[in-house]
N, C-alpha and C positions, 0 to 999 in steps of 0.2 A: 202146332207150331209150324212155321214156314221153313223152307229149305235155305241153306246158306248160299252165298254167291257161287260156291263150288258145286251146288246141287245136292249137298248132303242134307238129309232130313234130320233136323235137330231133335225132334221128338223121339226118333229111333235111337239116336246117339245118347240122349239123356236117359233113355230106358235101360241102357247098359251100365250106367254109372252106378257103382256099388253104394249102397246106403251107408252113411257114416254114423247114423244115430240108431239107438235102440228103441224101436217103435213100441215094443211091449212096455218098456219103462215109461215112455211118454204117455201111453194110454193109462198106465197106473197113476201117474201124476194127474192126468185129467180127471180120472175117477175120484181121486182124493180131493182135488180142487172143487169139483161139483158137490161132493159130500159135505165139505166144510163151508162152502159159500154158494148159496142160491144166487143165481145170476144169469148171464147170457153170453152168447158168442157174438162178437161184433164182426159182421160180414160187409166188406166194402166193395166186393166184386173183383178185387185184385187177387193175384196168384197166391200171395202169402196167406191171406184170410181164407182163401178157398181150401188150402191144405189144412189149416187149423179147423175149419168147419168139418171137413171130411174126417179128420181124426176124432173130433168131438162127437160126431154122429155115430162113429163106430163104438163109442162108449155109452152114449145116451141119445137114442134116436129122436127123443122129443125135447131136447134141450132148446130153450128159447134162443132165437136168432134175430138180431136186430140190424137194421140198415139205417145209418145216419145220413139223411138227405140234406145236402147243403143248398139244394135248389139250383145248383149249377154243376151237375154231373154230366159226363158225356152220354149221349143217347145210347151208345152201345152198353154202357154200364147199367143204366136203368133196365134195359131189355134183358141183359144177362142175369142180373140179380133176380128179376121176376121169373125168368126161365128156371133158374136153380131152385127158387122157392117152390115152384109148381112141380117140377120133375122130381125133386128130392122130398117133396111133401114136408116142407119145413114148418115148424112152429114159429112163424115169421111175423115181424112187426116193423113198420117204418116209423122213424122219429125224424120229423122235419125241423130244420133250423128255423127259428123265429126271432128276428127277421132272417131272410135268406142271405146267402153270400152276396149276390148282386145288389140287393137292397142296402146292405151294409156298405159296400164299396161305393155305390152311387151317392150315399150320404156323405162320403168323404170327398170334399171338393178337390182333393189332390189329383183326382182323375180327370179334372177338367183342364183344358188348355189355359195357360197363363197362371196356373197355381204354382206355388212353391212348396217344397217339402216342409212339413211342420205347420203350415198355415191352417190346416183343418184336421179334424179327428173324426173317425167314423162314429155312427150313432151307437154302435155296440162293439166291444172288443171281439175280434174274430175268434180267438181261442175260446171265449166263453160261449158265444152264440153258436159256433159250429161243433164244438166238442163238449165242453163242460156242462152246458145247460141241457142238451139232449141226453147226455149220459146220466145226469141227475134224474131225469124223467124215467129213463130205462131202469136205473137202479131202484127207483121207487116202485116200479111195477114188478121187477123180477128179483131183486136182492142185491147184495153188495159185491157179488163176484162178477168177473169179466174175463173172457178169453179173447185174445186178439192176435193178429198176425204181424205184430211189430217185431222186426229183426234188428239186432244191434249193429250189423255191418252195413245198414243202409245209410249211416252217417259217418263222417270222419271221426276219428278218435277224439273223445272229449266234447263232442257236440251232439245235438239232436237226439236221435233214437239211441245212439250209443250210450249217451248219458243216462237214459232211462234205466239201463241195466248196470251201468258201471259208475254210478255216482251216489250222492247222499240219499237218493230216493230209496235205495236198497239197504240203508244202514241198519234198519231194525232187523232185517233178515240176516244181515252180516253178523250182528251182535249174537244172534242165536247160534251162529256157526263157530264162534271163537273158541269154544272148548275142543272142537275137533279139527280146526283148520289152522295151520301154522302161520300162514302169511295172509296179508290182505287180499292178494290176488286169488288165493284159494277160497277165501271167504266169499269173494264176489262170484266166483264160479259156482259155489255151493248153493247160491240162492236159486239156481235152476230156472230162471225166467220169471220168478214171482216178484211182484212189487206190492208193498203195503203202503197205501196212501194215507195222508193226514186225515182225510174224511172218512176213514174206516173201510173204504172199498179196497178190494184185492184184485189185482190184475195178474193173469198168468199168460205168458207167451210161449206156447209149446215149441215154436220154431225160433226162439229168441237167438240161438247161436248157430242157426243154419245159414248157409250161403245161398246166393241166388241160384247157383247150379243145383244145390240140394233140393230146392223147392221145385224147380223145373223137372228134375229127375223123378221126384215123387209123383208129380202130375202125369208125366209120361208113362211111368210104369203102370199106373192104375188107369190110364186112358181117361183122365178126368177132362171135362170140357173147360176151356179157358176163355176168359173174356176176349171177344174178337177184336177189341181195341188194341191188343198187343200186336197182332199181325198188321193191323191198319197202320199203327205207328211205326212199325218196322219198315213198312212200305214207304213211309214218309222220310226215312233216313234217320230215325231216332236210334241212338245207341242203346245197347242193352243196359248200360248204367243209368240212363235217364228214362228207362221204360217203366213207368209207374202209372197206376190208376190213381188219378187225382181229380181235382176240380178243373172246370174249363179255364178258370183264371186262378193261377197259383203263383203267388209272389215269389216263391222260392225258385221258380224255374223260368220266369219271364225272360231273364237275361241269358238263359241257356238255350233259348230257341222255342220255348213252348208256345208263345204267341204266333210264331211263324208256322209251326205245325198246325195250330188251330186254324189259321187262315187257309192253309193249303188243303187240309183234310176236311174241314167243316166250314166252308166259306160263308154259308148263310148264317150259321151261328156266330161266326166271327163278326159279321156286319151288325147283327142284332146287339152283340155285346159292345161293339165300338160306338153304337148310338148312345149307349148308356155311359160308357167309360172311354171317352174319346182318346185319351192318352195311351191306350193300349196299342194304338198304331205306331207309337214310337219304339215299340219292341220288335217290330217285324222288318 
């Protein structure tokens, strides 16, 4: 990690941060999840999935590890994921989106000048093409279990990733806790990061209730390598809150400056994308 404007080394500071979580208990949960559910660890190249991967490997060194490739990841992410796969000798497999993210967006005429919102629809729903379909292939190959680095506090209360852990998706697990938990809040905490899906797959997020600082502290204390994109994006002025490994084009962040960061940090890639999606220039 880089230094702050004051010259303080954030990696050193984070290494002194006391651990808030019982890692022995988390490893026990990981072992139980792997015992009950054959499956895989999803590794995106981001800080959260790096910590989950490191924890999982401490329990099962040969656990299958998968990378879901949208076809539009940052170059640093592709390089980092391959680096970790080789250096850590991972049981590693890539699942590419078919069609790719850019192919889907290009098929949506809304990215062309003169189009109006709602006039067009993409050739494939993004959620299905980028997540659901590759996940189905990975589950077919490895089993119904999944470990991921999704954290509840990455979204505002009641939305997005928060809802994955604090919504009806966890109801089945909550029901199993009713005999020992007095309140609904206690029931939700009791699920411990596990989600039972309607398709019978089971996801477990070992860092589900960690903060961003918890994650960086774990990485710093163990001197784990981090995706170099973090330092590059910091250098572009990206705030810690928006510092996420994601796709080159991410609709959730275009209006928060992501297109501007892309143009400044990766100008050649930006021009290539703008040739396909001309309206991206409207966000810089």
